[in-house]
C-alpha positions as CSV (number, residue, x, y, z in Angstrom):
1,M,-5.1,-12.6,-4.0
2,E,-4.9,-11.5,-0.3
3,I,-4.1,-8.0,0.6
4,N,-3.5,-6.5,4.0
5,L,-3.3,-2.8,4.3
6,I,-2.2,-1.0,7.5
7,Y,-2.6,2.8,7.3
8,S,-3.7,5.9,9.2
9,K,-7.0,7.4,8.2
10,D,-5.7,10.6,9.8
11,D,-3.0,11.1,7.1
12,P,-4.5,12.1,3.8
13,R,-1.5,10.7,1.8
14,Q,-2.1,7.3,3.4
15,T,-5.9,7.5,2.7
16,K,-5.0,8.3,-0.9
17,A,-2.8,5.1,-1.0
18,R,-5.7,3.1,0.4
19,N,-8.1,4.5,-2.1
20,F,-5.6,3.8,-4.9
21,V,-5.4,0.1,-3.9
22,K,-9.2,-0.2,-3.9
23,Q,-9.5,1.6,-7.3
24,F,-6.6,-0.4,-8.9
25,L,-8.3,-3.7,-8.0
26,H,-11.7,-2.5,-9.2
27,D,-10.5,-1.1,-12.5
28,R,-8.8,-4.3,-13.4
29,G,-11.5,-6.6,-12.1
30,V,-9.2,-8.3,-9.7
31,L,-10.8,-10.5,-7.1
32,A,-9.0,-10.0,-3.8
33,K,-9.6,-10.3,-0.1
34,V,-8.7,-6.9,1.3
35,F,-8.1,-6.5,5.0
36,E,-7.7,-3.0,6.2
37,S,-6.3,-1.8,9.6
38,D,-6.4,1.8,10.7
39,Q,-3.5,2.4,13.0
40,P,-1.4,5.4,14.0
41,V,1.5,4.7,11.6
42,K,3.8,7.1,9.8
43,S,3.7,5.2,6.5
44,P,1.4,2.6,5.2
45,T,2.2,-1.1,5.1
46,L,1.0,-3.3,2.2
47,I,1.1,-7.0,2.4
48,V,0.2,-8.8,-0.8
49,N,0.2,-12.6,-0.6
50,G,2.7,-12.5,2.2
51,Q,5.1,-10.0,0.5
52,I,5.6,-7.0,2.7
53,L,6.0,-3.5,1.2
54,T,6.8,-1.0,4.0
55,D,9.0,1.8,4.9
56,S,12.3,0.3,6.0
57,R,14.2,3.5,6.7
58,Q,15.4,4.2,10.2
59,K,15.7,7.9,9.7
60,P,14.0,10.4,7.2
61,R,15.8,11.1,4.0
62,G,16.9,14.6,4.8
63,T,14.2,17.0,3.6
64,D,12.5,14.5,1.4
65,T,9.1,13.9,3.1
66,R,7.9,11.4,0.5
67,M,5.7,8.7,1.9
68,Y,7.0,5.2,1.3
69,P,5.6,3.1,-0.2
70,G,4.3,5.5,-2.8
71,I,1.5,5.0,-5.3
72,D,4.1,3.8,-8.0
73,D,5.6,1.3,-5.6
74,I,2.1,0.0,-4.7
75,A,1.1,-0.3,-8.3
76,E,4.2,-2.2,-9.2
77,V,3.7,-4.8,-6.5
78,L,0.0,-5.3,-7.3
79,E,0.8,-5.6,-11.0
80,K,3.4,-8.2,-10.3
81,H,1.0,-10.3,-8.2
82,I,-1.8,-10.0,-10.8
83,W,0.4,-11.5,-13.5
84,S,2.2,-14.1,-11.3
85,F,-0.8,-16.3,-11.0
């Protein structure tokens, strides 16, 4: 499995997402090449085997400041890729 993660170390929510990916893989014993890139982004981008999971909104959802992709979104994509091989 190849994973590319683009996130901002300055945003604690994005750092939490990064740490979640690393822990998720470790806990399940998944062998993966993980490439990380620290960039000034508003939301993290996760690319798993070429499938991109990123924020596709053009404008914020009103007062909802939820970061996308969230931990649940990331877990779902990783789980699907683990079982698809």
